[in-house]
C-alpha positions, 0 to 999 in steps of 0.5 A: 834785754841781754845780760850786762856783765859787769867787770870789778876791780874788787880790791880797789879802795880804801875800804876793798874788798868788803866796799865792793861786796856791799856795793854789789849787793846794794845794788842789786836792788835797782838792777837784778838782772846784771852779772859780776866778774871779781877780780881780787884776792879769793881768800878774802872776796869768798867769806865775803860772799858768803855773807853776802848771798844775794851778791854770790849769786851774780857775782864770780870770782877771777883770783889773783893776789897783786893788787895796784897800790894808790902810791904806784905811779901809772907807769909802773902799774902798766908795765908790772901790774898785768896780773893785778885785780885793776887790769884783769879786770879792764880785760876782762872788757877788752876781750868781750867778756864784761860790758863795763870795768869798775875800780876803786883804785888808783885813778892814774893807773886806771887811765893808763891800763884802760886807755892801753887796753881798750885805747880811744876814739878817734881823734882824740889823745887823752880821755878825761874823767867826767862826773854830773854836778849837783846845781842849783840849775839841775845838774850840769857836766864837769870834766876832767877830774883828773885823770890828767893833770896838765893839758894843753889846749889841744886837750882843753878843746877836746874835753869841751866836745866831749862834753857838750856829747854827754850834756846832749846824750845824756841830760838830755840838753839840746844844746849845751852851754860851756865854759871854761873853769878859770881865775877869771871871767875876763879874756886877758887872765889865766894861762896861755892853755886856757887861753888858746882853747878860749880862742879856739871855741872862739873862732872854730865853726864847731856847732857848741855854744861856748860861754866863755871863762867861769870862775869857781863859783860859777860851778854852783850856780850852774852857770854853763852846763858844762865845765873843762877845766884840766885834771889838777885843778879838777879834782881839787874842786869836786873834792873841795865841795865834797869837803864844804858838803860835809863841814856844812852837813856837821855844822848843821848837826851841831846848830840843831842838837845845840838846844832844847828847842834845836833839837824839837825843830829838827824833829819838827823837820826830819822830813826836809832834813832829810830831803837835802841830807840826800841831796847834798850826798855826795855817795849819790854822784860817786861814778864818773866816766873816762870819756874818750875810751872805746869801752865803759870804764868808771872810775870809783872814789877811793874813799866810799862805801858800799853805797857810792860804790852800787851808785858807780855800778847803777851809772856804769849800766845806765851808761852801757844800757844807752849807749852813751859810748857809740853815741860819743862815736857818732857825734864827735865824729860827725863833729870832726868831719865838719870842722877842720882837724881839732888839732889843727884848729889849736894850732891855728893851722 
């Protein structure tokens, strides 16, 4: 297999570029045959690479002083950020210099730029951020996680189809179940977008297994394999889960260090506690993909550390080596050919 090349927005993220370089270094423990193009300020990146020789050996700096800030609006970033680290990293995928791009920067700007440069798959209006989610039954797929704050019924139906393809090809599920996140499981609840999307998925000839509406507690329970929602709700649900996991960890630590007997019990159970900590560590699930793009684009959590960024690199390598985009293209084309165009289905035509 040819050596993979990943382009990195080295200036994206709360703790960039140090976190990025350290993440590249950490990723080499799993992937030694990957080359990195680091887009960013050479004056900052060069000293960091000197301190991380393994990362330096597989990295090439492509200098730019321009960055996209977290506060920048997507439209502004798209028009004025042509020489930014984010845009140039995406351009590398568009030109074929890199096989995938990773950024921990501004989500809206990344979406706008990636969609402009890489384009979308036929029939897809908006790419959606999708990632794995730990559940009591294993793992599920959840989308959208922040790329599209406002969605109509058509977008939700498209997310459902892409999520189903993702679950089959990545999680290996023969017939994944799909649920739409709502304020209740009853059919009369929710806004018009979720009601119309649910009706479409119930009546369409698409060969998918639609469960119906699911609520917030169904996410962790693993009631369905694919959870579909708009980016506003999905992002809040994801951040709430991450915050709850951290809070639980703090409470557990306090309880296990509160008395000498508790500390002794913690010492005896240290292996089990270590396994528990790893299982709920959100860094293990860092690295979400924009589904629906003609290219691999990974969004890392902006506040992650080197461990989390290394996992985002892991996600990119896995998706590229398993040709996920090709599976999505083929499967979505087949589904679209076998059924009326999704826009017409949602419109009720």
